[in-house]
N, C-alpha and C positions, 0 to 999 in steps of 0.2 A: 490140733491141740488147741486147748482155750487159754486165754490170756489171764494170767494170774491177777484179778481185780482187786483194788481195795474197795471195800462196800459190800462184798459179797461173803460166800463162805470162807474164802481163803482169810479174810481179814479176823475172822472170828476164831478160827484156827489159831490165827497168829496173837490174837489178844488172849488166848488161854494158856498157850505157853509162855507169853510175855510175863503174863500175871504169876504163873507158876515160878519161873525161872527168878523172878525178882520178888516172889513172896509179897503181893501187893492184892487188894481188892479191885477189880475195874471201877472207874469210876462211874456214878449213877446216869442212866441214862432218861433225860428230859423228855416229854411226852409234849408233843404238838395236840391241842385242843380243836384248832380252827384256823384254819388259812384264808386271807381274801385277797384277791388281786387287786393292787390299787395302781397298777401301770401295767401296759403289756403292749409292746411294739413287735408286731407279726410274730415272727417264729425267733426272733433274736435275743430278745430281753422282756424278763417279766419281774418285778417288783411286788413282793408278798407280805403282808402282815400277818405274821404268826400269833396266836394265843400261845404261849406255852405255861405248863403246870408247875408250879414251883412246891407245891405241897397241898395237902387237902383244902387250905385255905387260901391259898395265893394263887394269882397267876401274873403274868407280865408281856407285854408286848415285844417282838423281836422281829426285825426285818430279815427277809431273805430274798436271794436272786435266784431266777431261773435262767440260763442261759444254755446256747449250745455247747456240748463238747467238741474237742477237736482232735486231729491227728496231725502229728509231724514226723518227717522222716529224716534220720542221721544218713545222709548218702556219704559215702568214702570213697575216694579214688585209690589209684594204682599207688599215689604218694602218700597215702594215708592221710590225706586232706579230707575236709569236711565240707561241704558246701553251706554257706549261708547266703543269707538275703539280706540287705541293707534296706531299711522302710521308716517314712515318715511317719507316724502313728498318732493318729488325730487324737484319740482315747488320753494319750500322754504327753500331746504335744510335743514329743522328740522323736529323736532317730533312735531305732532298735536293731539290734542284730538279732535274726531270727532264723528258724530251719524252714525248711519247704513245708508247706501242708495248708490245714483250714478247718474250718467248721464240719462237722459230721453232719448231713442231712439228715431229715426224717426218714426212718426205715432202710438207713444204710449201716454197714457195719463200719468198726473204726478203721479195718485193712482195706474195704472199698474205698472210704473217705480219702486215705492216704494214697491209693492208686489213682483215683479221680484227681486229686489237687496235684499230683506230680504229671499228668499227662496235661491238666489244663494250665499249670505254671511253668513248665519245662519241655513238654511234648514228649516226656518220656513211658513207653507203653513196656508192658510184659516184663514186669522187673520182679525179682524174688524178694520179698521184704519178710523180714525174720522180725518177730514182736520183741519189743525189748522191754516193756512194762507201761503202766498206767497210774496215774497218780491223781488226786483231788487237787485243784489248783486255789481253791479258795473256800476251805471248810470252813471257815467260822460264818461265811456267810451264803455258799452254796454248794450244791453237789456235782456241779460241772467238772469234768476232768480231761486232762491229757491224756491221750495214748500216742505211744512211740515206738516206731520202727526203725530197723537199720537195713542199710543193703549197700553193698560194693557197686560201684556205678565204674566201669572200666572203658566206656565209650568217652569220648571227645567231649567237653562240655566247656566252650569258651564263656569268659564272663561276658555278661550281658545285661541290659536295661527293658524292662517289659513293664506294661502295664494289663494286668489279668482280667478279662472280661468282668464285669460286675465288681470290680473291686476298687476302692477310693485310691489307694494307694500306689504309687510307682515302687518296683521293685528293681533293686539290681543284685544280681546274682554272681558269687563269685566264691571261689576255693581258698581255705586258711588252713595252714598248718598249726603244730602245737606252740610255736614260738609267738606267731601271730594272734592265736586264741589268748595266750594269757595277757598280749599286749592290750587287746582290745576287749576284755573280760566285762569292764564297765559297761560297755554298750548294750551288752545283751540282757534279753527278757528273761525271765526266771523259767519260762517254758523251755528256750534254749540250753539253758545252764542244766535243767533236769536231763534233757538229751543227750547233752554233753558227759553226764555223768554216767549215762547207760552205756557208751560205746566201751 
């Protein structure tokens, strides 16, 4: 079964149903005439300057970002608790609660990335991952997506702190139930909130 992804045929079918149900015309799709890379950092980040056609006489410049999509896993234990990791993220210069996961490497499927990340971060192998959904994370500036999977994990996994090879940030992994999730909701990254919504 293929994951139902936004941005492919599934979205086009949903748009058609949406416009018919609410009886409106889908907004006009702008065309990009030309794109130039103005900054690139290996495989992780590329900043593009896009020339967008407004009408037959007018164009405008728009900035777009290319970055790697990622996979995250909602692991649920026998007590219906969810596994989180607390990290100090350099990008936002703050602590955030996230789900286990990471960037999808070149020529890697979202599911393979999720499996690899679980093994790298937690030592978990051979787990049954169920596709939960995929979403654009910053559609105004980028087409990068978050891919979400869920799984029951019934083995004992005690809270621990680690630094995953090749990562900048130290991670503290631990389980939280519903009451704690609500309490610490303000510390959660948007991707974590999406993942929780899918459970």
